[in-house]
C-alpha positions as CSV (number, residue, x, y, z in Angstrom):
1,M,18.6,4.0,-4.0
2,N,18.0,3.6,-0.3
3,Y,14.8,5.6,0.1
4,I,11.7,6.6,-1.8
5,S,12.2,10.2,-3.0
6,L,9.3,12.6,-3.2
7,E,9.7,12.5,-7.0
8,A,9.4,8.7,-7.0
9,A,6.4,8.9,-4.7
10,D,4.7,11.3,-7.1
11,I,5.4,8.9,-10.0
12,I,4.0,6.0,-8.0
13,I,0.8,7.9,-7.1
14,N,0.2,9.5,-10.5
15,T,0.8,6.2,-12.4
16,A,-1.4,4.3,-10.0
17,L,-4.2,6.8,-10.6
18,E,-3.6,6.6,-14.3
19,H,-3.8,2.8,-14.2
20,S,-7.1,3.1,-12.3
21,K,-8.7,4.7,-15.4
22,T,-7.7,1.7,-17.5
23,L,-9.3,-0.7,-14.9
24,K,-12.3,1.7,-14.5
25,T,-12.0,1.6,-10.7
26,K,-14.1,3.5,-8.2
27,P,-12.3,6.6,-6.8
28,L,-9.0,5.6,-5.1
29,T,-6.9,7.0,-2.3
30,V,-3.1,6.4,-2.5
31,S,-0.6,6.6,0.3
32,V,3.2,6.2,0.0
33,L,5.1,5.6,3.3
34,D,8.9,5.5,3.9
35,A,10.6,2.6,5.6
36,G,9.8,4.1,9.0
37,G,6.1,4.2,8.3
38,H,6.0,8.0,7.8
39,L,3.8,9.5,5.0
40,I,5.8,10.8,2.0
41,A,2.9,11.6,-0.3
42,F,-0.8,11.1,-0.6
43,K,-3.6,11.7,-3.0
44,R,-7.3,11.1,-2.8
45,Q,-9.5,11.2,-5.9
46,D,-12.7,13.1,-6.0
47,K,-15.5,11.3,-4.3
48,S,-13.2,8.8,-2.5
49,G,-14.8,7.8,0.8
50,I,-13.9,9.4,4.1
51,L,-12.3,6.3,5.5
52,R,-10.1,5.7,2.5
53,P,-7.1,7.7,3.7
54,S,-6.9,5.7,7.0
55,I,-7.4,2.4,5.1
56,S,-4.7,3.2,2.5
57,Q,-2.2,4.1,5.1
58,G,-3.2,1.1,7.2
59,K,-2.6,-1.2,4.3
60,A,0.9,0.3,3.7
61,W,1.7,0.5,7.4
62,G,0.7,-3.2,8.0
63,A,2.9,-4.3,5.1
64,L,5.8,-2.4,6.6
65,G,5.2,-3.5,10.2
66,M,5.1,-7.2,9.3
67,G,7.6,-7.1,6.4
68,L,5.0,-8.7,4.1
69,G,2.7,-7.5,1.4
70,G,-1.0,-7.3,2.0
71,R,-1.7,-10.4,0.0
72,S,0.5,-12.5,2.4
73,L,-1.0,-10.7,5.4
74,A,-4.5,-11.6,4.3
75,K,-3.6,-15.3,4.0
76,R,-2.0,-15.3,7.4
77,A,-5.0,-13.5,8.9
78,E,-7.2,-16.3,7.7
79,M,-4.9,-18.9,9.3
80,A,-4.4,-17.1,12.6
81,P,-7.3,-14.7,13.3
82,A,-6.5,-14.5,17.0
83,F,-3.0,-13.2,16.3
84,F,-4.3,-10.6,13.9
85,T,-6.9,-9.5,16.4
86,A,-4.0,-9.0,18.9
87,L,-2.0,-7.3,16.2
88,A,-4.8,-4.9,15.5
89,S,-4.8,-4.0,19.2
90,A,-1.0,-3.7,19.4
91,S,-0.9,-1.5,16.4
92,E,-3.8,0.7,17.6
93,G,-5.8,-0.4,14.6
94,R,-3.3,0.7,12.0
95,V,-2.8,-2.8,10.4
96,I,-5.2,-3.6,7.5
97,P,-4.2,-7.1,6.3
98,V,-5.7,-7.1,2.7
99,P,-4.2,-6.8,-0.8
100,G,-3.5,-3.2,-1.7
101,G,-0.6,-2.8,0.7
102,V,2.5,-3.3,-1.4
103,L,6.1,-3.2,-0.2
104,V,8.6,-1.1,-2.1
105,K,12.1,-2.5,-2.5
106,N,15.3,-1.6,-4.2
107,A,17.1,-4.0,-6.6
108,N,19.0,-5.5,-3.6
109,G,15.7,-6.4,-1.9
110,D,15.9,-3.8,0.8
111,I,12.6,-2.4,2.0
112,L,12.3,1.3,1.2
113,G,8.7,1.8,2.1
114,A,5.2,0.8,1.1
115,V,2.3,1.9,-1.0
116,G,-1.3,1.5,0.2
117,I,-4.3,2.0,-2.0
118,S,-8.0,1.8,-1.1
119,G,-11.2,2.4,-3.0
120,D,-11.9,-0.5,-5.3
121,S,-11.5,-4.3,-5.0
122,P,-8.3,-5.3,-3.2
123,D,-7.0,-6.9,-6.4
124,N,-7.5,-3.6,-8.4
125,D,-6.0,-1.6,-5.5
126,E,-3.0,-3.8,-5.6
127,A,-2.6,-3.8,-9.4
128,C,-2.6,0.0,-9.4
129,A,0.1,0.1,-6.6
130,V,2.3,-2.4,-8.5
131,Q,2.0,-0.3,-11.7
132,G,3.0,2.8,-9.9
133,I,6.0,1.2,-8.1
134,Q,7.3,-0.4,-11.3
135,R,7.0,2.9,-13.3
136,A,9.2,4.6,-10.6
137,N,11.8,1.9,-11.4
138,L,11.5,0.2,-8.0
139,V,10.5,-3.3,-7.0
140,A,7.0,-4.1,-6.0
141,D,6.3,-6.9,-3.5
142,P,2.6,-7.4,-3.0
143,G,3.2,-10.6,-1.1
């Protein structure tokens, strides 16, 4: 597969939200973007905060823009804060460098898109994204 289908995006989102029940997370917002950074699918749980859609898309968009999962972006942001300040400006604030932005790849390692989740701890957001991507039979790269 060379793209994330709407069916796969639905599987990713629904599985991520299912997994959130197991982890007993706060309400989550999930965004699935294609390789060009365009929104394929999106879901926001009841009582998820009003900034969560922007944050979930920013986590996914940042992963795509830099070709690294949110976990790697967070580490790099700690090492080069001036660069990430400039990156925030260059991206018009769309890059959110924290865990919860996970690249989606095919078996050959090609980037197909990214999933961004916001609402709970970055580790729980990331864990839910990884579960969803794996259930859709794609490769998750959290960084």
